[in-house]
C-alpha positions as CSV (number, residue, x, y, z in Angstrom):
1,G,118.5,40.6,111.5
2,S,119.3,40.1,114.6
3,H,118.9,36.8,114.3
4,A,121.5,34.8,116.2
5,Q,124.5,32.9,115.1
6,L,124.6,29.5,115.6
7,E,128.8,30.3,117.3
8,D,127.1,31.9,120.4
9,T,125.6,31.2,123.0
10,A,124.5,32.0,126.2
11,P,127.0,33.8,128.5
12,R,127.7,31.0,131.8
13,I,129.8,31.2,135.0
14,V,132.6,29.3,134.5
15,E,134.7,31.0,137.2
16,H,132.7,31.3,140.0
17,P,133.9,33.9,143.1
18,T,134.2,32.2,146.7
19,D,134.5,33.3,150.4
20,V,136.6,36.2,151.3
21,L,138.2,37.4,155.2
22,V,140.6,40.0,153.9
23,S,142.5,42.5,156.8
24,K,141.3,46.5,156.7
25,G,143.5,48.2,153.9
26,E,144.7,45.1,152.0
27,P,143.9,44.0,148.6
28,A,141.1,41.3,147.6
29,T,140.0,39.6,144.6
30,L,136.7,37.7,144.3
31,S,137.3,35.6,141.5
32,C,134.4,35.5,138.4
33,K,135.1,34.0,134.8
34,A,132.1,34.4,132.2
35,E,132.5,32.2,128.8
36,G,129.8,33.2,125.8
37,R,129.5,34.4,122.2
38,P,130.3,36.9,122.2
39,A,132.1,37.7,125.0
40,P,129.2,39.3,127.6
41,V,129.1,41.5,129.9
42,V,130.3,41.3,132.9
43,E,129.3,43.9,136.2
44,W,129.4,42.6,140.3
45,Y,126.9,43.1,142.6
46,K,127.0,44.0,146.5
47,D,124.3,43.0,148.3
48,G,121.8,43.3,145.3
49,E,123.4,47.0,144.2
50,R,126.0,47.1,141.2
51,V,129.0,48.0,142.2
52,E,130.7,51.2,140.9
53,T,134.2,50.4,139.8
54,D,137.2,52.8,137.9
55,R,135.0,52.3,134.2
56,E,132.1,54.5,135.5
57,D,134.3,56.7,138.5
58,P,138.5,57.0,138.3
59,R,138.7,57.0,141.6
60,S,137.4,53.8,141.8
61,H,139.3,51.5,144.2
62,R,137.5,48.6,142.7
63,T,138.8,46.9,139.9
64,L,137.3,45.0,136.7
65,L,139.3,42.5,136.1
66,P,139.5,41.5,132.1
67,G,138.8,38.6,132.8
68,G,135.9,39.5,134.9
69,S,137.4,39.5,138.5
70,L,136.7,42.5,140.8
71,F,139.6,44.3,142.3
72,F,140.3,45.9,145.5
73,L,143.1,48.4,145.9
74,R,142.7,48.6,149.6
75,I,139.7,47.6,151.2
76,L,138.1,50.3,153.4
77,H,136.2,49.5,156.0
78,G,136.1,52.5,159.0
79,R,133.9,53.5,161.9
80,R,132.0,55.1,160.0
81,G,131.2,52.8,156.9
82,K,131.6,49.4,155.7
83,P,131.4,50.0,151.9
84,D,133.6,46.9,151.1
85,E,131.8,43.7,153.3
86,G,128.9,42.4,152.0
87,V,127.5,39.5,149.7
88,Y,128.8,39.8,146.4
89,V,127.0,38.3,143.6
90,C,128.9,38.4,139.5
91,V,126.2,39.3,136.5
92,A,126.9,38.2,132.8
93,R,125.4,39.3,129.5
94,N,125.0,39.4,126.3
95,Y,122.3,39.6,124.2
96,L,121.0,35.8,124.1
97,G,120.3,36.2,128.2
98,E,122.6,36.3,131.6
99,A,124.0,33.9,133.7
100,T,124.3,34.6,137.6
101,S,127.4,33.4,140.1
102,R,127.3,31.9,143.3
103,N,127.2,34.2,146.0
104,A,130.3,35.4,148.3
105,S,130.0,36.8,151.1
106,L,133.5,39.2,151.9
107,Q,134.3,40.1,155.2
108,V,137.0,42.5,156.7
109,A,138.8,40.1,159.6
110,G,140.1,42.1,163.3
111,E,136.3,43.6,163.9
């Protein structure tokens, strides 16, 4: 049966990401922590597009940490592309529903 168990709870965000200002080539972390039962799956979106991490692409410079935070090995930023700059949200889902964090902007300093 797919009946909701009494102990199961929809996700909620317990730690929201905050705006970060980073230098090009430096590491950065956008925090996100979600609770729920079963443990929610966390995905990140930047400017509405799903963020690919090393789970989808092993060569990615972005890692989804076990708690749900998004870690950038180094911020990529060049004259031609600014792949990391933008507005991020973290979305936590389980079968009971989903929760979306506040928006957090990632800006690259010194440009």
